N, C-alpha and C positions, 0 to 999 in steps of 0.2 A: 591348432590355430584358433579354433573357436574359444578355447579357454583363455588364450592370450588376449583375444579381442575383448572378452568380458572383463578381464582384469584391467585392461587399458581404459575401458569406458568407466569403470568404477573409480580409477584414479582421476579421470576428468571430472567426475561428479564431485569428488572430495575437494579438488582444487578450486572449482568454480563456486562452491557454496561457502567457502571461508571468507569472512569479511572483517578484517582488522584495519591496520594502518600500513603506510608504504614507505619504502626506501628505494632510491635509485641505485643501480649497481654500475655495470660497465658503461663508459661513455661510448657513443657510436661514431666511428670515423669511416674510413673507406677500406677497411680490412677485407671486406667481402670481395673486393676487386682483385685481391692478391691471393686468390684461391683459398680463402679462409672464411667461406660462407658460414661455417659452423659457429664461428665466434659471434655471429649476429642471429642466426636462426637455428634453434635446437632441432628442428625437423631434419637438418642436414647430417645428423650424427649417423655414421655408417652408411651413407647414401650412395657412395660411389663404388668403384671396383678396386679400391685400395684403402688401407688405413693411413691416416694423415696426422703427422706431428708437426706443429707450427709454433715458432717462437717469434714474438714481435717486441720491438723496443721503439718507443715514440718519445720525442723531445720537442717541446714547444718553446718558441721564443729563445733561441740559442743566445747566450750572453746575458740574459735577464736572470738575476738571482732568484732562486726558489720558484722557477717556472714549472708548469705542470709537466709531469713525466708519467708514462704508462708502460708497463711490461706485462705481457701475457704469454702463457704457455698452454697450448691446447692439444688434445689428442682425441680422435674418435675413430671407431671401427665397428664392425659387426660382431655379434656374439659367436658366430661360426660361419663356415663356408656356405651352408645351405640355409642359414637363419634369415628371417625377415626383420629381426630386431637388431638395433644398434645401441651403442652407448658412447658417451664422451665425457671428458673432464677438462675443466679450465681452471688454471691458477692465474690470478692477476694481482698486480700491485699498482695502485693509482695514487700518485703524490701530487699535492698542490700546496706549495708553501709549507706551513706548519701542520697542515691537515693531510691525512693519508687514509686509504682504505685498502685492505687486503682481503681477498675472497677466494672461495673454492666453489665451483659449480659442477654439479653432476647432472647428466642428461640421459634420458631413456627415449628412444625413438622406435617407431614401428612403421614398416614400409609394406604397402599392398601392391604387388606387381600387377600391372594391367596391360603388359606389352605382348606383341607378337615377336617373331624372330627377326624382323627387319627394323623395328623402331622401339626405342625404349619408352615405356609409359608406366608411371608409378605415382601413387598417392601416399603421402607420408605424414605422420603425426609425431610431435615431440613435446616432452615435458622436461623442464630444467628446474632444478632446485639449487638455490645459492645461499651460502653462508658468508657473511661479510663482517669484518671487524674494522670499525672506525677508530682512528687514533688522532689525538690533538696533542702536539708537542709544545708545551708552554714554556719550555726551558729557554727558548729563544726570545721570549717577550722581555722587553726592557722598559723601565720608566713607570711601571704600574705595580705598586706594592700590593694591590688587591688581587693580583693574579699569582697563584702559587706556581713555582718553577717545577712543575711535574709533567708527567705524560698521562693524559686521560684517555680512556678507551671504552668503547661500548660495542655491542654486536647486534646483529639482526639477521633475519633470513627473508628470502624472497623467492619468487618462482615466475617462469615464463611458459607460455603455451604457443605452439607453432604448428602450422600446416604447410605442406609443400605439394605441388603438382608439377610433374615433368612429362613432356611429350616430345620426343625427338630433341630438337634444338631449343625448345621452349622450356624455360625454368621460371616458376612462380613460387613465391613464399609469402605467407602472412603470419606475423608473430605479434603476440600481446606480451609486452614486458612489464615487470612489476605487478604481476597478477596476484600473487599471494602477499597480502599486506600485513606487516607485523609492527611491533611496538616502535614508537618514534625514536629517532636518534637524539639522545639527550645532550649531545655535543652541539646541537644546533636546533633549539626549540622552535625557531621560526620556520623550519623546513615545512613545505606543503605536505598535507596528509595523502593526497592522491597524486601519484606519480606514474600512472599507467601511460604507456607509450605504445601506439599501434603502428606497425611497420608493414608496408606492402612493397615487395620487390618483384620485378618481372624483367626478363631478358630473353633474347633469341640469338642462337649461335648459327651463323651461316658458315658451315664447315666443310664445304665441298673440297675434296682433295685436289681437284684440278685447278682450283683458284690459287693465285700466287700468294695471297694473304687471306686469312679467315677473319671474319668480323663478328663482334658480339655487342650490339647496342643494348642498353638496359636503363631502367629507371628505378628509383626508390622513393617512397613517400613515408614520412613519419608524421604522426599527430600526437602531440603531448597534451593530454587531457587537462592537467592542472593549469597549464599556461594558455591553452587555446591556440598553441603555436603549430603551424604546419611547416615541414621542412621537405624540400624536394631535391633529389639528385638526378642529374642527367649524365649518362656515361656512354663512352664508346671505347671498345677494347679491340685490339688487332693482334693476331698471332701469325708467326711465320715459322714453319716447321723445317727441321733439318733431319739428318739420319738418326742422331741420338740426342738431339736437343731441340729446344723451342725458344725463340725470342718473342716477347710480347710487350705491348705498351698500352696504357690506358689513359684517358683524360676524363676527369670528373668535375662537374660544376654543381655546387650546392648553394641553395638559396633558402633562407627562412622567410616565412610570412607571418609576422606578428603584428596585430593591430595596435598593440601598446608601444611599439618601437618606432622611433623617428626614422632610423635607418636600419633596415633589416640586413642581417649579416649575409655576406656572399664569400664563397671560397672556390678556388680553382686548384685542382690536384692532379698534376702529371705523375704517372707511375710507370716505371720500367721494370722488367723482370726477365729472368732466365731460368728455364727448366733444363737440367742436364741429367739424363737417366732418371734416377729417383730423387734427385735433389732440386730444390727450388730456392731462388733468391729474388727479392724485389726491394726497390727503394721508392719511397713516396715522399714528395715534397708538396706541402699545402701552403698556399699564400692567400691571405685575406684581402679582398678587393675593396673594402670600405674605405672611405676617406679618413676616418679616425680609427687607428689601430694602436695597440700597445707597443708593438715592435714590428720592424720590417724584415726580421730575420726568418719568419715563416716557421712551419712545423716540419720536422724530419722524422721519418719512420723507416726502419729496416725490418724485413720479414725473412726468416729462414725456415725452410721446410724439408721434410723427408716423407716420401711415400713408401709405405711398408706393405709387403705381401700383396703386390699388385696382381690382379687376375686379368683374364681376357676382357677386352672392351665389351660393354653391355649394350650391344646393338647401337643404332644411330642415336647420339645424345650429345649434350653440351659438355665442355671440358670438366665441369665440376663432377660429372658422373664418370667420365672415362679419363683415367690417367694414361697417357700415351707411351710412357717409358718404363724402364725396368725397375726392379726393387731388390732388396736384400733377399 
């Protein structure tokens, strides 16, 4: 364990002393409320009592041509039954009109158990390294003879660092995204150089078995350094358990605070989900509340998941730690 700890500290030193330029990678939505915390926080890799495979598909502004779309496929697990280390992989495809980016993210996490037999307590660290390919499809451009009808592409890499602390029903995460800064995207020379994003999440699960419904309120704050923008999420999630299944629903309100904006953006996102044995399904609808919007059709997202190799619950903890149902 001491050797692993020394290696982890060395990795941290390497990542924090690199100083180049930046690229932003995955956009941040409300996936973490659909039992997909790993998509946002690398320190969640292998953190629970099961391995998790998740597939998401998101469509914005239905009916609007070339509207943004996002697909992700993620998996994370422990290295072994008795190991304190975990790893994860994310594949994503983010399209917006003629521009798209495809990426692969690999994550290493290490978990320090601090619990007794009655309450789960753990401190976790995670590092994620991402490779992204940007693509600009100019074949759809018309009326400009100065633009070649070709597909341009460029690539870059990036990294995130994350810390998590769990104590019973309490779950807290802090992540710095876009930490490893690499060469600038030559498809958009006006892109800001500094795209670090600081994310703090906290929630508490009131999961007493005798309650008719279990509750999990949570908050999330983002601070985008290049824009000086703060984004806040306020969420409430409710669970109802049955013998082999669990129904749940969440409501999320997001508000941005940007001093340079006349009208800061506001979003409301209801989410419904069903867990049956080792399977999970959820649907998210997001509606923008501002007076001026591009479309009234909103954003739609579906998440499908499978929990693999589920072990016994790890003492009293939040649902992200304990999967309550069976596995393959």
